[in-house]
VOBA-1610 file (N, C-alpha, C; in pm, whole numbers, padded with zeros to 5 digits, always signed):
BEGIN
Unk+01183-01828-00019Unk+01356-01787-00022Unk+01451-01916+00050Unk+01551-01929-00006Unk+01636-02032+00047Unk+01745-01913+00151Unk+01815-01988+00249Unk+01858-01940+00352Unk+02014-01897+00272Unk+02017-01910+00157Unk+02131-01823+00083Unk+02083-01693-00007Unk+01983-01699-00070Unk+01911-01645-00157Unk+01770-01550-00126Unk+01813-01419-00112Unk+01726-01344-00085Unk+01645-01334-00193Unk+01479-01263-00195Unk+01440-01261-00326Unk+01510-01079-00338Unk+01446-01124-00513Unk+01509-00984-00552Unk+01396-00960-00688Unk+01365-00838-00687Unk+01291-00754-00788Unk+01355-00817-00930Unk+01305-00834-01104Unk+01343-00806-01177Unk+01250-00715-01220Unk+01275-00646-01334Unk+01211-00562-01469Unk+01111-00608-01454Unk+01005-00535-01429Unk+00833-00549-01435Unk+00802-00583-01587Unk+00870-00542-01688Unk+00847-00541-01782Unk+00892-00671-01870Unk+00939-00817-01761Unk+00971-00905-01804Unk+00840-01028-01757Unk+00782-00970-01676Unk+00627-01014-01598Unk+00507-01036-01728Unk+00430-01114-01743Unk+00319-01120-01803Unk+00203-01044-01754Unk+00122-00944-01807Unk-00004-00864-01720Unk-00092-00990-01650Unk-00123-00953-01512Unk-00255-01055-01496Unk-00368-00956-01503Unk-00438-01107-01504Unk-00610-01037-01524Unk-00646-01090-01393Unk-00773-00973-01361Unk-00861-01025-01265Unk-00867-01150-01193Unk-00907-01180-01082Unk-00959-01357-01008Unk-01028-01301-01007Unk-01145-01262-01061Unk-01217-01237-00974Unk-01370-01372-00993Unk-01438-01394-00905Unk-01508-01522-00930Unk-01701-01468-00863Unk-01759-01477-00946Unk-01860-01417-00935Unk-01847-01240-00944Unk-01969-01184-00945Unk-01980-01063-01008Unk-02010-00982-00897Unk-02088-00822-00880Unk-02103-00772-00779Unk-02188-00832-00686Unk-02174-00751-00543Unk-02266-00820-00427Unk-02405-00826-00422Unk-02477-00749-00535Unk-02612-00742-00494Unk-02668-00858-00535Unk-02788-00884-00406Unk-02821-00996-00407Unk-02767-01119-00346Unk-02640-01106-00331Unk-02594-01244-00242Unk-02616-01211-00112Unk-02602-01400-00035Unk-02618-01416+00077Unk-02562-01337+00186Unk-02573-01271+00270Unk-02511-01226+00365Unk-02506-01288+00498Unk-02363-01306+00531Unk-02301-01420+00605Unk-02305-01315+00780Unk-02283-01414+00847Unk-02333-01359+01034Unk-02187-01368+01069Unk-02078-01411+01059Unk-02009-01432+01157Unk-01846-01458+01074Unk-01743-01408+01091Unk-01578-01451+01031Unk-01490-01538+01168Unk-01487-01669+01212Unk-01343-01655+01298Unk-01196-01725+01180Unk-01105-01671+01266Unk-00950-01686+01276Unk-00832-01715+01347Unk-00798-01749+01280Unk-00593-01803+01360Unk-00509-01739+01289Unk-00421-01699+01305Unk-00259-01633+01270Unk-00185-01660+01324Unk-00016-01690+01257Unk+00091-01746+01313Unk+00191-01711+01227Unk+00323-01682+01285Unk+00414-01698+01216Unk+00520-01770+01274Unk+00678-01771+01196Unk+00767-01916+01302Unk+00894-01823+01197Unk+00985-01834+01317Unk+01128-01714+01180Unk+01217-01871+01128Unk+01174-02007+01158Unk+01222-02101+01060Unk+01334-02121+01173Unk+01414-02266+01106Unk+01514-02319+01192Unk+01663-02227+01119Unk+01654-02163+01030Unk+01773-02129+00946Unk+01781-01970+00947Unk+01674-01902+00990Unk+01681-01779+00976Unk+01750-01714+01124Unk+01777-01603+01138Unk+01795-01508+01270Unk+01701-01426+01276Unk+01653-01384+01160Unk+01522-01225+01172Unk+01423-01321+01112Unk+01318-01281+01145Unk+01170-01313+01117Unk+01121-01136+01018Unk+01123-01130+00904Unk+01084-01062+00811Unk+00949-01043+00755Unk+00847-01161+00741Unk+00757-01167+00781Unk+00650-01078+00856Unk+00546-01060+00801Unk+00452-00985+00897Unk+00339-00992+00851Unk+00232-01015+00971Unk+00119-00953+00907Unk-00001-00871+01009Unk-00089-00821+00993Unk-00196-00784+01052Unk-00311-00803+01031Unk-00420-00771+01132Unk-00587-00812+01128Unk-00639-00708+01179Unk-00737-00600+01139Unk-00808-00549+01178Unk-00920-00535+01177Unk-01023-00454+01186Unk-01172-00467+01175Unk-01179-00298+01182Unk-01299-00234+01111Unk-01356-00138+01108Unk-01497-00115+01093Unk-01565-00023+01156Unk-01711+00022+01156Unk-01752+00120+01228Unk-01842+00195+01230Unk-01918+00324+01249Unk-01765+00415+01302Unk-01668+00400+01174Unk-01476+00536+01245Unk-01428+00486+01321Unk-01463+00321+01382Unk-01363+00320+01498Unk-01275+00157+01437Unk-01146+00192+01428Unk-01051+00085+01379Unk-00994-00032+01521Unk-00998-00130+01483Unk-00990-00191+01591Unk-00866-00295+01517Unk-00740-00290+01617Unk-00639-00441+01564Unk-00704-00552+01672Unk-00656-00669+01599Unk-00719-00785+01613Unk-00606-00879+01663Unk-00652-00962+01783Unk-00553-01057+01811Unk-00532-01173+01701Unk-00457-01243+01735Unk-00431-01409+01675Unk-00532-01472+01617Unk-00645-01442+01733Unk-00720-01546+01645Unk-00869-01504+01753Unk-00937-01571+01700Unk-01102-01490+01745Unk-01173-01494+01636Unk-01330-01448+01688Unk-01456-01479+01631Unk-01531-01321+01599Unk-01581-01266+01468Unk-01637-01155+01491Unk-01773-01155+01408Unk-01827-01029+01430Unk-01996-01076+01338Unk-01949-00945+01254Unk-02015-01011+01149Unk-02026-00949+01006Unk-02127-00819+00960Unk-02222-00791+01013Unk-02345-00773+01015Unk-02298-00597+01030Unk-02188-00525+01124Unk-02188-00394+01102Unk-02015-00392+01109Unk-01937-00440+01021Unk-01785-00433+01070Unk-01758-00488+00992Unk-01636-00427+00911Unk-01576-00486+00788Unk-01422-00553+00843Unk-01367-00660+00776Unk-01262-00728+00852Unk-01142-00718+00699Unk-01045-00673+00774Unk-00885-00668+00701Unk-00775-00757+00712Unk-00741-00884+00637Unk-00670-00961+00702Unk-00527-00942+00599Unk-00412-00915+00640Unk-00283-00887+00510Unk-00146-00990+00568Unk-00070-01065+00489Unk+00037-01137+00485Unk+00178-01051+00430Unk+00262-01015+00449Unk+00391-00943+00400Unk+00497-01010+00412Unk+00602-01095+00317Unk+00730-01108+00299Unk+00815-00987+00291Unk+00898-00985+00358Unk+00979-00882+00355Unk+01135-00884+00267Unk+01193-00756+00267Unk+01297-00811+00173Unk+01371-00706+00189Unk+01527-00737+00176Unk+01607-00601+00236Unk+01665-00601+00357Unk+01667-00707+00432Unk+01764-00691+00554Unk+01639-00712+00675Unk+01715-00734+00779Unk+01611-00725+00918Unk+01502-00612+00949Unk+01409-00606+00965Unk+01321-00538+01008Unk+01250-00447+00874Unk+01339-00450+00777Unk+01289-00400+00689Unk+01155-00396+00613Unk+01150-00541+00550Unk+01021-00589+00539Unk+00913-00551+00634Unk+00911-00513+00778Unk+00773-00549+00894Unk+00773-00364+00839Unk+00900-00298+00837Unk+00870-00175+00816Unk+00765-00155+00697Unk+00792-00216+00572Unk+00734-00164+00454Unk+00582-00249+00504Unk+00516-00345+00551Unk+00408-00374+00584Unk+00326-00280+00632Unk+00414-00242+00806Unk+00355-00103+00850Unk+00300+00000+00797Unk+00407+00034+00630Unk+00326+00136+00567Unk+00236+00140+00502Unk+00188-00032+00504Unk+00057-00065+00443Unk-00043-00008+00511Unk-00007-00080+00625Unk-00124-00051+00750Unk-00138+00077+00760Unk-00080+00149+00748Unk-00121+00295+00828Unk-00183+00350+00668Unk-00156+00291+00544Unk-00242+00357+00459Unk-00383+00314+00489Unk-00429+00158+00527Unk-00534+00115+00538Unk-00600+00185+00620Unk-00528+00210+00744Unk-00590+00249+00848Unk-00674+00379+00760Unk-00627+00435+00707Unk-00700+00587+00639Unk-00792+00551+00572Unk-00771+00497+00467Unk-00827+00460+00329Unk-00988+00361+00363Unk-00970+00295+00437Unk-01033+00167+00450Unk-01169+00206+00557Unk-01129+00317+00651Unk-01269+00308+00731Unk-01357+00466+00669Unk-01256+00501+00603Unk-01315+00637+00529Unk-01410+00599+00380Unk-01372+00491+00371Unk-01447+00365+00241Unk-01577+00308+00275Unk-01547+00250+00411Unk-01656+00170+00500Unk-01762+00298+00482Unk-01736+00411+00566Unk-01798+00530+00593Unk-01931+00580+00478Unk-01837+00598+00377Unk-01914+00611+00243Unk-02026+00491+00254Unk-01984+00383+00270Unk-02068+00290+00242Unk-02203+00293+00342Unk-02185+00350+00441Unk-02235+00335+00555Unk-02411+00478+00529Unk-02330+00561+00447Unk-02386+00696+00363Unk-02467+00604+00261Unk-02495+00488+00217Unk-02510+00456+00119Unk-02440+00476+00008Unk-02354+00476-00008Unk-02270+00480-00136Unk-02180+00327-00094Unk-02162+00224-00198Unk-02076+00126-00226Unk-01947+00209-00181Unk-01871+00134-00156Unk-01718+00190-00144Unk-01662+00096-00274Unk-01563+00225-00316Unk-01495+00098-00425Unk-01383+00012-00360Unk-01406-00082-00360Unk-01275-00167-00248Unk-01205-00196-00332Unk-01223-00243-00459Unk-01060-00268-00523Unk-00949-00141-00567Unk-01037-00008-00554Unk-01007+00086-00601Unk-00919+00141-00470Unk-00975+00102-00341Unk-00911+00161-00198Unk-00790+00069-00213Unk-00804-00105-00216Unk-00693-00180-00185Unk-00577-00129-00311Unk-00615-00088-00414Unk-00522-00064-00519Unk-00463+00055-00525Unk-00522+00178-00447Unk-00424+00313-00421Unk-00379+00290-00300Unk-00398+00203-00184Unk-00354+00211-00059Unk-00177+00088-00116Unk-00167+00021-00177Unk-00095-00025-00260Unk+00021+00100-00353Unk-00041+00155-00419Unk+00034+00238-00517Unk+00076+00358-00417Unk+00068+00431-00264Unk+00090+00470-00197Unk+00221+00444-00120Unk+00199+00296-00059Unk+00273+00262+00027Unk+00382+00192-00040Unk+00393+00176-00232Unk+00542+00129-00280Unk+00583+00278-00291Unk+00470+00403-00355Unk+00578+00493-00353Unk+00665+00568-00216Unk+00607+00536-00091Unk+00701+00560+00028Unk+00796+00439+00024Unk+00842+00371+00029Unk+00914+00284+00052Unk+01023+00320-00091Unk+00959+00346-00212Unk+01094+00395-00296Unk+01166+00516-00239Unk+01060+00609-00162Unk+01093+00755-00131Unk+01200+00747+00000Unk+01189+00616+00072Unk+01267+00609+00187Unk+01398+00499+00140Unk+01392+00450+00019Unk+01483+00342-00022Unk+01605+00432-00077Unk+01551+00547-00129Unk+01619+00622-00166Unk+01688+00786-00123Unk+01627+00746+00016Unk+01633+00865+00098Unk+01783+00809+00219Unk+01745+00686+00248Unk+01808+00621+00369Unk+01918+00497+00288Unk+02064+00515+00302Unk+02135+00425+00220Unk+02072+00286+00335Unk+02081+00287+00442Unk+01998+00159+00509Unk+01924+00093+00498Unk+01825+00137+00444Unk+01664+00124+00348Unk+01680+00079+00203Unk+01834+00051+00113Unk+01848+00034+00008Unk+01845-00137-00019Unk+01737-00118-00108Unk+01638-00276-00135Unk+01552-00340-00038Unk+01492-00226-00011Unk+01377-00251+00122Unk+01244-00288-00010Unk+01175-00375-00004Unk+01100-00421-00036Unk+00935-00549+00002Unk+00848-00539-00015Unk+00731-00663+00027Unk+00688-00687-00075Unk+00659-00831-00033Unk+00536-00941-00117Unk+00417-00857-00041Unk+00306-00856-00056Unk+00183-00821-00027Unk+00048-00855-00029Unk+00020-00937+00008Unk-00108-01033+00000Unk-00251-01004+00098Unk-00360-00930+00100Unk-00432-00877+00195Unk-00555-00872+00116Unk-00683-00869+00205Unk-00810-00913+00187Unk-00952-00804+00264Unk-01041-00760+00233Unk-01101-00686+00249Unk-01258-00752+00244Unk-01264-00794+00379Unk-01399-00890+00386Unk-01532-00814+00449Unk-01638-00802+00362Unk-01729-00770+00447Unk-01883-00929+00419Unk-01990-00841+00466Unk-02097-00994+00489Unk-02117-01021+00367Unk-02117-00997+00294Unk-02160-01047+00060Unk-01997-01125+00000Unk-01876-01032+00047Unk-01815-01066-00038Unk-01668-01066-00030Unk-01567-01132-00040Unk-01412-01052+00007Unk-01335-00988-00109Unk-01292-00894-00125Unk-01175-00856-00216Unk-01077-00797-00195Unk-00976-00856-00248Unk-00843-00845-00265Unk-00720-00812-00322Unk-00637-00781-00247Unk-00508-00725-00351Unk-00408-00826-00315Unk-00286-00842-00459Unk-00197-00945-00458Unk-00071-00850-00561Unk+00066-00887-00498Unk+00171-00831-00532Unk+00255-00942-00496Unk+00330-01005-00515Unk+00458-01056-00525Unk+00423-01249-00538Unk+00504-01289-00405Unk+00462-01443-00431Unk+00413-01522-00316Unk+00373-01392-00197Unk+00310-01490-00103Unk+00112-01525-00143Unk+00098-01575-00102Unk-00019-01643-00146Unk-00171-01617-00123Unk-00258-01618-00196Unk-00425-01651-00108Unk-00489-01755-00189Unk-00482-01837-00078Unk-00583-02005-00062Unk-00775-02008-00047Unk-00820-02016-00154Unk-00963-02050-00102Unk-01067-02210-00167Unk-01066-02231-00020Unk-01228-02369-00015Unk-01290-02306-00033Unk-01410-02391-00136Unk-01556-02383-00139Unk-01554-02522-00198Unk-01674-02570-00111Unk-01724-02683-00109Unk-01648-02755-00175Unk-01502-02794-00076Unk-01456-02925-00065Unk-01311-02923-00183Unk-01345-02765-00276Unk-01244-02753-00338Unk-01180-02657-00337Unk-01027-02681-00347Unk-00908-02580-00243Unk-00829-02527-00421Unk-00868-02375-00419Unk-00780-02334-00540Unk-00690-02240-00463Unk-00563-02170-00560Unk-00467-02085-00515Unk-00533-01940-00607Unk-00594-01826-00546Unk-00691-01732-00597Unk-00514-01613-00647Unk-00448-01614-00605Unk-00376-01505-00635Unk-00281-01572-00742Unk-00213-01509-00784Unk-00066-01538-00927Unk+00104-01488-00867Unk+00126-01580-00869Unk+00312-01567-00808Unk+00367-01480-00917Unk+00412-01365-00891Unk+00472-01297-00974Unk+00605-01306-01020Unk+00656-01453-01063Unk+00781-01508-01071Unk+00745-01552-01232Unk+00852-01580-01276Unk+00856-01654-01419Unk+00842-01789-01376Unk+00878-01882-01324Unk+00782-02009-01312Unk+00601-01989-01257Unk+00639-01901-01152Unk+00499-01883-01162Unk+00385-01844-01269Unk+00430-01795-01380Unk+00369-01766-01483Unk+00337-01871-01602Unk+00474-01970-01610Unk+00497-02089-01692Unk+00397-02211-01631Unk+00335-02198-01535Unk+00292-02319-01404Unk+00164-02248-01492Unk+00104-02159-01474Unk-00030-02108-01497Unk-00097-02100-01647Unk+00035-02123-01727Unk+00025-02114-01848Unk+00041-02320-01922Unk+00066-02352-01788Unk+00084-02525-01866Unk+00213-02565-01880Unk+00296-02502-01907Unk+00435-02550-01983Unk+00456-02608-01811Unk+00473-02566-01736Unk+00565-02669-01643Unk+00465-02674-01515Unk+00488-02805-01418Unk+00375-02846-01301Unk+00448-02789-01198Unk+00378-02836-01115Unk+00396-02776-00948Unk+00560-02750-00933Unk+00600-02921-00924Unk+00689-02928-00863Unk+00839-02876-00957Unk+00833-02883-01098Unk+00910-02817-01157Unk+00934-02685-01118Unk+00821-02605-01102Unk+00814-02439-01038Unk+00884-02426-00925Unk+00845-02533-00813Unk+00936-02536-00711Unk+01069-02540-00680Unk+01102-02591-00790Unk+01250-02639-00784Unk+01352-02552-00955Unk+01241-02440-00993Unk+01329-02334-01085Unk+01427-02294-01052Unk+01524-02282-01092Unk+01666-02135-01060Unk+01564-02005-01032Unk+01460-01944-01121Unk+01389-01819-01106Unk+01323-01801-01013Unk+01282-01892-00910Unk+01162-01902-00841Unk+01147-01817-00748Unk+01273-01696-00701Unk+01242-01652-00565Unk+01262-01482-00672Unk+01301-01491-00785Unk+01307-01357-00851Unk+01165-01289-00910Unk+01147-01176-00818Unk+00991-01128-00819Unk+00968-01008-00947Unk+00872-01037-01037Unk+00882-00900-01139Unk+00761-00838-01078Unk+00728-00860-00957Unk+00654-00775-00924Unk+00678-00738-00752Unk+00663-00635-00687Unk+00738-00607-00517Unk+00700-00501-00494Unk+00631-00489-00351Unk+00646-00301-00342Unk+00777-00304-00272Unk+00811-00161-00370Unk+00973-00110-00315Unk+01044-00179-00420Unk+01224-00252-00370Unk+01284-00301-00443Unk+01295-00232-00557Unk+01346-00158-00582Unk+01383-00074-00742Unk+01252-00105-00831Unk+01162-00150-00836Unk+01049-00140-00927Unk+00979-00007-00973Unk+01008+00073-01062Unk+00939+00175-01123Unk+00786+00211-01126Unk+00713+00100-01157Unk+00576+00066-01142Unk+00551-00026-01046Unk+00449-00038-01001Unk+00336-00218-00954Unk+00257-00181-01040Unk+00213-00310-01065Unk+00060-00387-01150Unk+00008-00474-01021Unk-00105-00460-00925Unk-00122-00547-00858Unk-00213-00639-00927Unk-00256-00766-00892Unk-00344-00837-00898Unk-00456-00811-00802Unk-00535-00767-00864Unk-00706-00735-00769Unk-00822-00814-00812Unk-00856-00868-00718Unk-01024-00943-00757Unk-01123-00987-00617Unk-01247-01013-00651Unk-01361-00995-00589Unk-01420-01131-00572Unk-01434-01218-00485Unk-01504-01349-00435Unk-01629-01305-00364Unk-01779-01355-00431Unk-01862-01336-00340Unk-01865-01512-00249Unk-01886-01444-00123Unk-01853-01554-00043Unk-01968-01611+00029Unk-01985-01737+00062Unk-02088-01831+00102Unk-02060-01949+00250Unk-02155-01960+00320Unk-02140-02051+00467Unk-02026-02153+00452Unk-01940-02157+00523Unk-01832-02309+00475Unk-01735-02245+00458Unk-01764-02134+00353Unk-01560-02085+00278Unk-01468-02086+00400Unk-01368-02144+00336Unk-01265-02103+00407Unk-01106-02016+00342Unk-01063-01913+00370Unk-00909-01888+00313Unk-00845-01906+00410Unk-00672-01889+00340Unk-00584-01915+00370Unk-00509-01814+00310Unk-00412-01713+00371Unk-00300-01613+00350Unk-00164-01681+00406Unk-00067-01668+00280Unk+00062-01722+00369Unk+00137-01707+00255Unk+00288-01631+00373Unk+00430-01609+00315Unk+00451-01756+00232Unk+00533-01761+00142Unk+00595-01852+00054Unk+00683-01929+00151Unk+00677-01908+00270Unk+00790-02009+00371Unk+00692-02133+00397Unk+00528-02132+00431Unk+00474-02219+00411Unk+00419-02309+00326Unk+00428-02247+00171Unk+00382-02343+00049Unk+00539-02385+00051Unk+00662-02358+00092Unk+00796-02426+00075Unk+00795-02568+00097Unk+00698-02576+00201Unk+00693-02750+00286Unk+00644-02783+00253Unk+00463-02709+00162Unk+00337-02786+00175Unk+00330-02825-00001Unk+00256-02882-00032Unk+00270-02924-00162Unk+00094-02879-00202Unk+00064-02829-00344Unk-00061-02808-00279Unk-00213-02896-00260Unk-00167-03031-00313Unk-00272-03089-00287Unk-00299-03166-00132Unk-00164-03153-00064Unk-00138-03170+00108Unk-00265-03041+00153Unk-00200-02900+00114Unk-00264-02817+00159Unk-00409-02792+00156Unk-00441-02856+00044Unk-00591-02880+00004Unk-00657-02938+00199Unk-00615-03061+00139Unk-00642-03163+00205Unk-00659-03087+00386Unk-00528-03020+00425Unk-00508-02976+00551Unk-00641-02862+00609Unk-00632-02820+00479Unk-00715-02677+00479Unk-00914-02721+00509Unk-00903-02819+00449Unk-01052-02916+00445Unk-01095-03006+00537Unk-01001-02998+00642Unk-01015-03065+00773Unk-01138-03010+00851Unk-01152-03144+00920Unk-01326-03089+01016Unk-01244-03043+01175Unk-01191-02944+01160Unk-01119-02860+01274Unk-01134-02712+01268Unk-01173-02641+01357Unk-01153-02520+01369Unk-01038-02437+01340Unk-01013-02328+01270Unk-00930-02284+01236Unk-00816-02277+01290Unk-00791-02274+01435Unk-00675-02271+01512Unk-00629-02415+01496Unk-00716-02553+01494Unk-00644-02637+01471Unk-00560-02668+01320Unk-00656-02639+01219Unk-00613-02626+01077Unk-00465-02555+01054Unk-00461-02418+01139Unk-00360-02340+01137Unk-00232-02436+01171Unk-00229-02483+01300Unk-00151-02532+01364Unk-00062-02694+01300Unk-00210-02731+01253Unk-00151-02882+01142Unk-00082-02778+01040Unk-00095-02701+00967Unk-00012-02676+00863Unk+00132-02629+00923Unk+00148-02542+00972Unk+00223-02472+01031Unk+00321-02582+01093Unk+00297-02696+01170Unk+00395-02808+01227Unk+00462-02845+01093Unk+00306-02907+00988Unk+00377-02985+00875Unk+00506-02898+00769Unk+00450-02796+00790Unk+00544-02747+00708Unk+00671-02707+00759Unk+00703-02636+00863Unk+00819-02657+00922Unk+00891-02746+00939Unk+00828-02881+00931Unk+00907-03008+01010Unk+00986-03042+00849Unk+00897-03010+00741Unk+00969-03064+00614Unk+01048-02960+00529Unk+01046-02849+00573Unk+01150-02738+00542Unk+01207-02638+00639Unk+01159-02543+00665Unk+01202-02452+00782Unk+01315-02368+00699Unk+01327-02374+00579Unk+01409-02289+00552Unk+01402-02103+00535Unk+01270-02070+00579Unk+01269-01950+00516Unk+01133-01953+00679Unk+01122-01769+00665Unk+00994-01734+00752Unk+00861-01796+00761Unk+00812-01851+00813Unk+00669-01877+00761Unk+00561-01848+00811Unk+00455-01787+00733Unk+00373-01710+00820Unk+00212-01757+00727Unk+00099-01726+00861Unk-00010-01764+00788Unk-00137-01707+00846Unk-00241-01707+00788Unk-00351-01687+00821Unk-00496-01779+00813Unk-00548-01833+00858Unk-00674-01921+00825Unk-00772-01893+00869Unk-00892-01828+00787Unk-00989-01774+00859Unk-01163-01876+00747Unk-01244-01860+00829Unk-01365-01952+00793Unk-01488-01883+00808Unk-01609-01833+00733Unk-01720-01774+00711Unk-01836-01849+00774Unk-01880-01796+00850Unk-02074-01827+00881Unk-02157-01784+00843
//
């Protein structure tokens, strides 16, 4: 988003339907990983007074849910991890409130599904994430209609649910999820914008998409007047050394995909990678709030 143009949501009928960006099949027989390390940061930028971005990191296991700090490392043998980034619309604090609504739903649904897995039943990971998005979207819509100060409230959301064999993700809007595997970095999430669709179709390149006049018009978002949402859902089988990045569009506003891939592939820990990304992106742009989570699997 620029400083003069807030994100808006267009009629979702204008957007082409997403296909699942799944890489690999079910996690049966997949190699089990031991640990995950992470780092997260957010910055208001040079031109905004408020930070409408939000992020959350938490873990659950044996009926216990624990909020995580901005950096750390944890074992994957007995716990699942949920990381999420959201970019708010509608004015100060409203995007953050929308993200908190998502978190509250996840706090209920993820531990319940995790316990089902412990009991011998495989959780419906994508079903749970889709249900959380649907419930949150409905709650945001109700509040926006009930309170004039909440009119126009909405948010993007990119979240992942990680266990020892796979990463399950849900996405809506133009925050992003990137995946580094064997030195190759690619964007897993789909930008729910017209130029995003045009770029996926090969009709325009990255530079043209960044400069497109409709780059900030979202065809899918939580709330923001959308009647219904169709989140992108996917599953990725994970391997030792894999790295992932969740970020708001403030980060990618200042970084080209090629440079982002170079940064995430550096021989540094997550904290060092994240610091370099934030510093370079803010130097190049800083027009928008900027939020990112980097994590690596071992």
